[in-house]
C-alpha positions as MATLAB code, in Angstrom:
seq = 'MSTIKNCKNCIWFDQCHEDEACDSYEPASLEEQEAMDAAEYKKDLRERHELYQEQIAEQDE';
ca = [
     140.580  188.979  151.376;
     138.232  189.905  153.603;
     139.275  193.430  155.449;
     136.277  192.430  158.330;
     137.668  191.650  161.550;
     137.018  188.174  162.635;
     137.572  187.019  166.232;
     138.769  183.607  164.944;
     141.702  185.469  163.413;
     142.641  187.135  166.023;
     145.591  186.295  168.693;
     143.709  186.297  171.624;
     140.838  184.434  170.256;
     141.374  181.813  173.110;
     141.309  184.401  175.748;
     138.559  186.312  175.209;
     134.894  186.227  175.597;
     133.366  188.617  173.133;
     130.816  187.557  170.272;
     132.588  190.284  167.957;
     135.784  191.938  167.026;
     136.903  194.398  170.265;
     139.045  197.195  170.037;
     142.207  195.247  170.941;
     142.041  193.024  168.026;
     145.055  191.898  166.692;
     144.941  189.839  163.416;
     147.140  186.409  163.693;
     148.544  186.959  160.004;
     150.358  189.683  158.294;
     148.718  189.523  155.422;
     145.450  190.278  157.221;
     146.859  193.340  158.958;
     148.364  194.982  155.647;
     144.769  194.235  154.062;
     143.409  196.137  157.180;
     145.633  199.163  156.927;
     145.005  199.271  153.141;
     141.279  199.456  153.531;
     141.614  202.055  156.394;
     144.422  204.223  154.158;
     141.643  204.009  151.172;
     138.850  205.137  153.067;
     140.835  208.069  154.641;
     141.597  208.921  151.051;
     137.898  208.906  150.133;
     136.797  210.895  152.989;
     139.540  213.673  152.213;
     138.653  213.346  148.665;
     134.956  214.241  149.584;
     135.717  216.889  151.780;
     137.846  218.424  149.302;
     135.232  218.020  146.442;
     132.739  219.656  149.008;
     135.066  222.556  149.460;
     135.629  222.999  145.706;
     132.042  223.024  144.858;
     131.416  225.586  148.030;
     133.850  228.075  146.501;
     132.622  227.627  142.831;
     128.763  228.943  144.140;
];
């Protein structure tokens, strides 16, 4: 399942005039929300891992 915000899947689609997903985007399905949450969590873990690796490399110098 794609985790890219798609305005047609937003619950406000019929009331919104934006061309792209906005900050108020709310998915119409629980599955899409769970996929977005999982993607955000994985991104956060990856960023923390990269930061940790940089700190370890710095310490080893």
